[in-house]
N, C-alpha and C positions, 0 to 999 in steps of 0.2 A: 504494500500500500504506500502510495506517495503522499507527501505533505507538500502543500504549495500555498502561495499567496496570490490573491486576486485583488487588483485595484478596481474600485467602482466609483464612477463619477457621473454627474448630471448637472447641466446648466440650462436646460430648456423645459418650458412647461412646468408641471408640478414635480419639481425635483425630488421631493421626499417620496412621492408616490412611485416614481420610476425606480428609485433605489429599493423601496419596500418590495415592489413587484419582482425586481431582479433577484433579491434575496429569497423571496418565496419560490421562484423557479429553481434556484440552486438547492434550497432546502427540500423541495419535493422530488428532486432527482434521486432515485434510489442508489445511484453509483457515486453520489457526492455527499460527504458529511461535513457540515460547517462546524469547525472546532472553536473558533474565536472570531469576534467582530470588534473592530475598533470603533471608537466614537466617531460620529459623522462630524466633519469640520467643513466650514465654509471658506473658500479661497478665491483669490483673484484668478482670472483666466491667464493661461500661459500664451505668449506670442501675440495673439490678437486681443487687444484690450477693449474693443468695441462690442462686448458681449456681456451677458449676465455672469454673476459669480457662480462658481461651482460648489456643489456639495460633494465631498469625497470621503471614502473610507477604504479600509483594507480588511479582507477576511482571510482567515487561514482555513484551508479545507484539507480533507483526506479523500483520496480516490484511487481506484484501480485503473481508471482511464489513462490512456497514453496522452502525451501533450497535444498531439494533433487532433485526436477525437475530442478532447476537452475544449480546445480552441474552437472547433466547429460548433460545439454546443453553446459556447459563450456567444459566438456570432449569431446563432439561431435565436438565442434569448434577446439579443439586441434588436434583431429584425422583428421578432414577435412583439416587442415593446414599442415598435414604431421608429426605430432608428433608420434613417435613410442613408444609403451609401453616397456620401459626398466626399470628393477627393480633395477637400480643403483642409490643409494641415492646421491643427489647433482651432478648428472652427467649433461653433456651438453644437451640442449633441444632447439628445434626449437621455441616452444612457451609454456608458462606455465601460466595458468589462475587459481588463487587461491582465494576462498572466504576468506576474512580476517575477516570481521565483518558482521553480518546480524542482524539488529536491536540490541536488547540486548539479543539475543538468545545464549544459551550455548548448543552445541550438541557434544556428544562424541560417534559417531557411528564408525563402523569399517572402512569405507572409507571416511566419512565426519566428520571433526572436526571443530567446530566453537566456539569461535574465532580460527583462525589459530594457532596451538600450538607453532609455532616458531616466530610469528610476533614480539613479544616484545624483541626478541634477534637480530633482523635484521634491521640494519640501512637502507638498501636498500628498506625496506617496510615502516619503520617509517618516513623517510625523506619525501618521496612523500605524504604519508598520512597526515603528519603535514602541508604540503603545502596547501592541500584542506580542511582539517578538524582537526585542532589542538586540538579542544575541545572534539572530539568524545571520548567516554569512553569505555575502554576494560572491558566487563562485568565480566570476570573471575578475573581480577586483580583489578578492580574498580579504574583504573587510566586513566587519559586522555592521548591521543597519545603524546602530547607535553611533558608530564612528563615522559612517557616511553622512549622517545628519549633522554631526558636530563639524565635519569638514565643510559641509554646505553652509552652515551658520557662519563659520570663520570667513569663508569666501564672500558671503553676503556683506559681512561687516567690513571687510577689506575694500570691497567695491564701493560701499557707502563713504568710507573715509577718502578714497581716491576722488570720488565725485565732489565731496565737500572741499577738498584741497583744490581741485580744478576750478570750482566756482569762486573760491576765495582769490585764486590767482587771477581769474578773469576780472573780478571786481577791482583788484589792485591795478591791473593794466588799464582799465577804463577810467580810473580816477587820476591817472598820472598825466 
């Protein structure tokens, strides 16, 4: 039996209802057992800011399904709940179900990539993941989730300081 983590997000329509219905679909699947659910958090959208905020969480599940079969089931749940296939990166969506980690597998397929290729850069993934599994290790980076979140926080702080320094420098230049 495999243990894995799925990221769930929604920022279109009744976000809470989409998440509840996605969890119900996972819960009713006899080949999937939900072990833990993180608290739902509200976050700003990534990339395109001209859209509503997201609700995000992470769930830990157990399954005998292989990664590709599970991926197909998640995509079927998304379609059943009304998600349209739009090829707009970071666009709004009714529901998004992403396999984040699947045991210690590394898969680099055309449509399926595990670990999720962006998870280590996303606080909205790492924060709920750390709530339920801070010690889980990212097999590609060989780092625990809590260390990835700490690295991301440090990077964010460093970027803020750099922006503040640049603003102060520009103000000094314009006043001279």
